[in-house]
KEDO-90010 format. One record per residue (C-alpha): x negated, y, z negated; residue in one letter. Coordinates in steps of 0.25 Angstrom, whole numbers, plus 5000, padded with zeros to 4 digits. Layout:
<dopas>
XYZa ...
</dopas>
This chain:
<dopas>
500050005000m 499550145004a 499150234993r 500250344991r 499750484989n 500050564977w 501150674980t 501150814974r 502350774965e 501650654960e 500350724957t 501050834950i 501650724941l 500250674938a 499750814935m 500950834926d 500650704918l 499150744918y 499450864909t 500150774899r 499150654898v 497850664891p 496750634901f 496250514893s 497650454894k 497750454909i 497850314913g 498850204918k 499350164905n 499850304901n 501350294900q 501550434906e 500750394918i 501450264919i 502750334919n 502350434930l 501750324938a 503150254938s 503850384942i 502950414954i 502750264958n 501250254956r 500450174946t 499950224933p 498550214938d 498850304949a 499450414941v 498350404931a 497350414942y 498050544948k 498050604934m 496550584933s 496450644947n 497150774941l 496250764929a 495050784939h 495450934940y 495650964925d 494651064921p 494651024907e 494250884910l 493150934919q 492651024908a 492550894899r 491850814910n 493150734911v 493750714925s 494850644931g 494650564944l 493950634955s 494750564967h 495850674967t 496750724978s 496950864983k 498350854978l 497750824964d 497050954963k 498151034969v 499150984958i 498151004947y 497751144952d 499251184954e 499751134940f 498551134930a 498851274925n 500351264927n 500751144918i 502151204917g 502451204932e 501851064933l 502751004922s 503951064928f 503651014942i 503250874937a 504550864929q 505350894942n 504550794950i 504850684940l 506250714939a 506450714954d 505650584955m 506550514944q 507850574950h 508150644937t 507950794932s 506950864924v 508050884913e 508150734912t 506650714912l 506450814900l 507750804892p 507050864880e 506850994887l 508351014888k 508151074902l 509651064905d 509951164894d 509251274902i 510251364909p 510351354924i 509851484930g 508651544936i 507851524924d 508151374923k 506951324930e 505951414923q 506551374909q 506451224914t 504951254917k 504751314904i 505351204896r 504551094904i 503251174903g 503351184888q 503751044887y 502550994895f 501551094889f 501851034875r 501650894881m 500350934888s 499751004876v 500150894865l 499650784875m 498250864876s 498050864861y 498550724859g 499850764853n 499050814841a 498850954835c 497551014840c 497151064826i 497650964816t 497850834825g 499250824821l 500050724830k 501450744826n 502150794839k 503250864831e 502250954824l 501450984837l 501551114846v 501051134860a 500551274856s 500251384867h 498851444865i 499251564873k 500751584870p 501851544880w 502451684880s 501151744886v 500651624894s 500651624909n 501851544914i 501151454924k 499751444918t 499851454903e 501151424897r 501151274900t 499651254901n 499251154891p 497951224889s 498751334883n 499251234872g 498751174859l 499451064851c 499651114837l 500351074825n 501551164822a 500851244811m 499551274819h 500451304831d 501151414824k 499851464818a 499251464832f 500451534838d 500451644828r 498951664830g 498551614816l 497551514822i 496951504836t 495851424843i 494551474848d 493851454861k 493151334854n 494551274851y 494351294836r 495451344826i 495351484821v 496251534810n 496751674809s 496551754797r 498051764796y 498151614794i 497051614784k 497751724776d 499151664777a 499851624764v 499951464763m 499651354754d 498151304753e 498351174760k 498951254773t 497751354772r 496751244771e 497451174783w 497351294792f 495951324787a 495451174790f 495751194805y 495151334806n 493851324815g 494151174819k 494251144834e 495551094839i 495750954844i 495550974859l 496550924869p 496350814879d 496650914890k 497151054891f 496051114882l 496551244876p 496351354887g 495251454882k 496051574888e 497251534880f 496451524867i 495851654870q 497251714871y 497651654858h 496351704851n 496551844857d 498051864856v 498751764847i 497651744836f 497751834824k 496251834821g 495251774811v 
</dopas>
């Protein structure tokens, strides 16, 4: 049987899944890869191979001297370049492709997002994109950090937040809002402190406490808890390393100073 070339739609789906699977877990036995392979009528090996091809263009992996497979196609580079900095659009398009392939709707694929509740009108598509983008931003950020807080290592998902480094409200819609490199996986307490500028991370990915957290009224155990992590390096992600430009913004604009 002749080998079937990958289509643009199939490559988009592989790229979308690549954003949510740690590089170390790309393989034929990964259940998410098996599921996608079934939908597009390919083998899990073929899907894993395609994702490794896409990894070849990941600058973070290149910087760590980790690279994917080198036998890539022109389409692989086109798709990577088109969507690497616009994960929100990638997720939206991918979900629509999946819905079409399975003869269903995006609303049915993602019932937890309650997309049917969005009023029909000129803003419905935009609101749908926002909800899908936020949903997959969280998935990508938590995946990158192994579903653990990057400060404490806490692994209870109910207590974890995909926290924006540069706030959502001032982030570029295409390149920053749903960019996993603009996210940290934090426990709820550190998320709130980070959001309010009471802590930050520096260019070396170390925690820096503000003088306001140091001077806040709290019991000694909580004070010791915050002080313990001050100066410590965060647990770095498998992929989507925090962007230095986002860190600089948080340092300059959000952080309240030492």
